[in-house]
C-alpha positions as CSV (number, residue, x, y, z in Angstrom):
1,X,79.2,-259.8,-44.1
2,X,82.8,-258.8,-44.8
3,X,83.7,-256.1,-47.5
4,X,86.6,-256.5,-50.0
5,X,89.5,-254.0,-50.1
6,X,88.6,-252.7,-53.6
7,X,85.1,-251.9,-52.7
8,X,86.4,-250.2,-49.6
9,X,88.6,-247.9,-51.7
10,X,85.7,-246.6,-54.0
11,X,84.3,-243.3,-52.7
12,X,80.6,-242.7,-53.0
13,X,79.4,-240.2,-55.9
14,X,78.0,-237.2,-54.4
15,X,75.9,-234.5,-55.9
16,X,78.7,-231.9,-55.8
17,X,81.0,-234.3,-57.6
18,X,78.3,-234.9,-60.3
19,X,77.8,-231.2,-60.8
20,X,81.5,-230.7,-61.1
21,X,81.9,-233.4,-63.7
22,X,79.0,-232.1,-65.7
23,X,80.4,-228.5,-65.7
24,X,83.8,-229.8,-66.8
25,X,82.1,-231.7,-69.6
26,X,80.1,-228.6,-70.6
27,X,83.3,-226.5,-70.8
28,X,85.0,-229.1,-72.9
29,X,82.1,-229.5,-75.2
30,X,81.6,-225.7,-75.4
31,X,85.3,-225.2,-76.2
32,X,85.2,-227.8,-78.9
33,X,82.0,-226.4,-80.4
34,X,83.4,-222.8,-80.3
35,X,86.6,-223.9,-82.0
36,X,84.7,-225.8,-84.6
37,X,82.3,-222.9,-85.3
38,X,85.2,-220.4,-85.5
39,X,87.0,-222.6,-87.9
40,X,83.8,-223.1,-90.0
41,X,82.8,-219.4,-89.9
42,X,86.3,-218.0,-90.6
43,X,85.9,-218.2,-94.5
44,X,82.4,-216.7,-94.2
45,X,83.7,-213.8,-92.1
46,X,86.5,-213.2,-94.6
47,X,83.9,-213.2,-97.4
48,X,81.7,-210.8,-95.5
49,X,84.6,-208.5,-94.9
50,X,85.4,-208.5,-98.6
51,X,81.8,-207.8,-99.4
52,X,81.9,-205.0,-96.8
53,X,85.0,-203.6,-98.3
54,X,83.6,-203.8,-101.9
55,X,80.3,-202.1,-100.8
56,X,82.4,-199.3,-99.2
57,X,84.4,-199.0,-102.4
58,X,81.3,-198.9,-104.6
59,X,79.7,-196.4,-102.2
60,X,82.6,-194.1,-102.5
61,X,82.6,-194.6,-106.3
62,X,78.9,-193.8,-106.5
63,X,79.4,-190.8,-104.4
64,X,82.1,-189.6,-106.7
65,X,79.9,-190.3,-109.7
66,X,77.0,-188.4,-108.2
67,X,79.3,-185.4,-107.5
68,X,80.7,-185.5,-111.1
69,X,77.1,-185.9,-112.5
70,X,76.0,-182.9,-110.5
71,X,78.9,-180.9,-111.8
72,X,78.1,-182.1,-115.4
73,X,74.4,-181.2,-114.9
74,X,75.4,-177.7,-113.8
75,X,77.7,-177.5,-116.8
76,X,74.9,-178.6,-119.1
77,X,72.5,-176.1,-117.6
78,X,75.1,-173.4,-118.2
79,X,75.7,-174.5,-121.7
80,X,72.0,-174.6,-122.4
81,X,71.7,-171.0,-121.2
82,X,74.7,-170.0,-123.4
83,X,73.2,-171.8,-126.4
84,X,69.9,-170.0,-125.9
85,X,71.7,-166.7,-125.8
86,X,73.7,-167.6,-129.0
87,X,70.5,-168.8,-130.7
88,X,68.8,-165.5,-129.9
89,X,71.8,-163.6,-131.2
90,X,71.9,-165.8,-134.4
91,X,68.2,-165.1,-135.1
92,X,68.8,-161.4,-134.6
93,X,71.9,-161.5,-136.9
94,X,69.9,-163.4,-139.5
95,X,67.1,-160.8,-139.4
96,X,69.7,-158.0,-139.7
97,X,71.4,-159.8,-142.6
98,X,68.1,-160.3,-144.4
99,X,67.3,-156.6,-144.0
100,X,70.8,-155.7,-145.3
101,X,70.4,-158.1,-148.2
102,X,67.1,-156.4,-149.1
103,X,68.7,-153.0,-148.8
104,X,71.6,-154.0,-150.9
105,X,69.3,-155.5,-153.5
106,X,67.2,-152.4,-153.5
107,X,70.3,-150.2,-154.0
108,X,71.6,-152.4,-156.8
109,X,68.2,-152.5,-158.5
110,X,67.8,-148.7,-158.2
111,X,71.3,-148.2,-159.6
112,X,70.2,-150.2,-162.7
113,X,66.9,-148.4,-163.3
114,X,68.4,-146.2,-166.0
115,X,70.0,-149.2,-167.7
116,X,68.9,-151.3,-170.7
117,X,70.3,-154.6,-171.8
118,X,70.7,-155.0,-175.6
119,X,71.1,-158.6,-176.8
120,X,72.0,-159.7,-180.4
121,X,74.6,-157.2,-181.6
122,X,77.7,-159.1,-182.7
123,X,80.9,-158.7,-180.8
124,X,83.0,-155.9,-182.1
125,X,80.3,-154.2,-184.1
126,X,80.2,-151.3,-181.6
127,X,83.8,-150.5,-182.3
128,X,86.0,-148.6,-179.9
129,X,83.2,-146.3,-178.7
130,X,80.2,-148.3,-177.6
131,X,78.4,-145.3,-176.1
132,X,78.5,-143.4,-179.4
133,X,77.5,-146.5,-181.3
134,X,74.4,-147.1,-179.1
135,X,73.4,-143.4,-179.2
136,X,73.4,-143.5,-183.0
137,X,71.6,-146.9,-183.1
138,X,68.8,-145.8,-180.8
139,X,68.2,-142.5,-182.6
140,X,68.0,-144.3,-186.0
141,X,65.9,-147.2,-184.9
142,X,63.4,-145.6,-182.6
143,X,62.9,-142.4,-184.7
144,X,61.5,-140.5,-181.8
145,X,62.1,-136.7,-181.9
146,X,62.5,-136.7,-178.1
147,X,65.6,-138.8,-178.6
148,X,67.3,-136.2,-180.7
149,X,69.0,-135.0,-177.5
150,X,69.6,-138.6,-176.4
151,X,72.5,-138.7,-173.9
152,X,74.1,-141.9,-172.7
153,X,76.3,-142.0,-169.7
154,X,78.1,-145.2,-170.8
155,X,77.7,-148.4,-172.8
156,X,79.8,-151.6,-172.5
157,X,79.6,-155.3,-172.9
158,X,78.6,-157.4,-169.9
159,X,81.5,-158.4,-167.8
160,X,81.0,-162.1,-168.5
161,X,83.8,-163.9,-170.4
162,X,83.5,-163.6,-174.2
163,X,81.7,-166.8,-175.4
164,X,83.1,-168.9,-178.2
165,X,79.9,-168.4,-180.2
166,X,77.3,-165.6,-180.0
167,X,77.9,-162.3,-178.3
168,X,77.6,-160.8,-174.8
169,X,74.8,-158.3,-174.1
170,X,75.5,-154.6,-174.3
171,X,74.7,-152.7,-171.1
172,X,73.5,-149.1,-171.8
173,X,73.0,-146.5,-169.1
174,X,70.8,-143.5,-170.0
175,X,71.5,-140.1,-168.6
176,X,67.7,-139.4,-168.4
177,X,65.3,-142.0,-167.1
178,X,62.5,-140.7,-169.3
179,X,64.5,-141.4,-172.5
180,X,65.3,-144.9,-171.3
181,X,61.6,-145.5,-170.8
182,X,60.7,-144.3,-174.3
183,X,63.3,-146.7,-175.9
184,X,61.9,-149.5,-173.7
185,X,58.3,-148.7,-174.7
186,X,59.2,-148.7,-178.4
187,X,61.0,-152.1,-178.0
188,X,57.9,-153.6,-176.3
189,X,55.6,-152.4,-179.0
190,X,57.9,-153.3,-181.9
191,X,58.2,-156.8,-183.4
192,X,61.1,-158.4,-185.2
193,X,63.5,-155.7,-184.2
194,X,66.8,-156.0,-186.1
195,X,69.9,-154.0,-186.9
196,X,71.9,-154.6,-190.1
197,X,70.3,-158.0,-190.4
198,X,70.9,-159.0,-186.8
199,X,67.8,-159.6,-184.7
200,X,68.1,-157.8,-181.4
201,X,66.2,-157.7,-178.2
202,X,66.0,-154.9,-175.5
203,X,65.3,-155.6,-171.9
204,X,65.5,-153.9,-168.5
205,X,68.8,-154.5,-166.8
206,X,67.7,-156.2,-163.6
207,X,70.0,-157.7,-161.0
208,X,70.3,-161.5,-161.0
209,X,68.2,-161.8,-157.9
210,X,65.4,-159.5,-159.2
211,X,65.5,-161.1,-162.6
212,X,64.9,-164.5,-160.9
213,X,62.0,-163.1,-158.9
214,X,60.4,-161.7,-162.0
215,X,61.0,-164.9,-164.0
216,X,59.1,-166.8,-161.4
217,X,55.9,-165.2,-162.8
218,X,56.5,-166.4,-166.3
219,X,54.2,-169.5,-166.0
220,X,51.2,-167.7,-164.6
221,X,51.7,-164.8,-167.0
222,X,51.5,-167.3,-169.9
223,X,48.3,-168.8,-168.4
224,X,46.8,-165.4,-168.0
225,X,47.7,-164.4,-171.6
226,X,46.0,-167.6,-172.9
227,X,42.9,-166.7,-171.0
228,X,42.9,-163.1,-172.3
229,X,43.2,-161.8,-168.8
230,X,44.8,-158.3,-168.4
231,X,48.0,-158.3,-166.4
232,X,51.2,-156.4,-166.0
233,X,54.4,-157.1,-164.0
234,X,55.2,-154.0,-162.0
235,X,58.6,-153.0,-160.6
236,X,60.3,-154.6,-158.8
237,X,58.4,-157.9,-158.9
238,X,54.7,-157.5,-158.4
239,X,52.0,-158.9,-160.7
240,X,48.9,-156.8,-161.3
241,X,45.8,-158.8,-162.6
242,X,42.5,-157.2,-163.7
243,X,39.5,-159.5,-163.9
244,X,35.9,-158.4,-164.3
245,X,36.9,-154.8,-163.5
246,X,38.6,-155.8,-160.3
247,X,42.3,-155.5,-159.8
248,X,44.4,-157.8,-157.7
249,X,48.1,-157.5,-156.8
250,X,50.4,-160.5,-156.1
251,X,53.9,-160.4,-154.6
252,X,54.7,-164.0,-155.2
253,X,54.2,-166.3,-158.2
254,X,52.7,-169.1,-156.0
255,X,50.0,-166.7,-154.7
256,X,49.2,-165.6,-158.3
257,X,49.0,-169.2,-159.5
258,X,46.6,-170.2,-156.7
259,X,44.4,-167.3,-157.6
260,X,44.5,-168.4,-161.3
261,X,43.6,-172.0,-160.4
262,X,40.6,-170.9,-158.4
263,X,39.5,-168.5,-161.1
264,X,39.9,-171.0,-163.9
265,X,37.9,-173.7,-162.0
266,X,34.8,-171.5,-161.8
């Protein structure tokens, strides 16, 4: 049977040719897939790079913050030590200051132990020589022979401004402590003391701080007086109470009031 010319020109497909065609097809497909994937992954890779850069920046920032925090921590530790030292020094200074205040208060109080404070004498009645005026007044009023030789170191009005009404106290300093005590004892025993029609009162000349400490006992002293309980306020500010033959001493008004409340509740 005869074969046509077209059929005669077609070469048979061999295995080698098939493998070659398949390899060519694979390369073409692989190239296209690679290009497509690269195109699709490019934005993702760019984003990942940005994220990587951001993480690196944050890491550097965190490292810097950790370094700064460590420095601040060391600084705080140093400050805490310095504050502790300053606190210790402050406490010591306060203790020294308290002791100095007590010493000054004691010196002021001792300097006033020979003083008396006279209240009620009108301004100007003492004239130009308050010392002579008070010497004469005490001798006449007290009438104690031991005051015949009374000697006053000085006498003057208190340094407060002159009030529009009333008068300032007269501060009198005795040369002898014993004579001052005799005048004070007479004033405590006497009632309705007056001079030329003017009622006067005579007190110890305490410092403001000591006067406040002694005044704190006024309430409990009034309570003890109502109960008929023996007591006395000792110098500088110490309350002595005698109950049923037993004597107690109190350095604070609060302590004395607690004792009174316990006693009165029995």
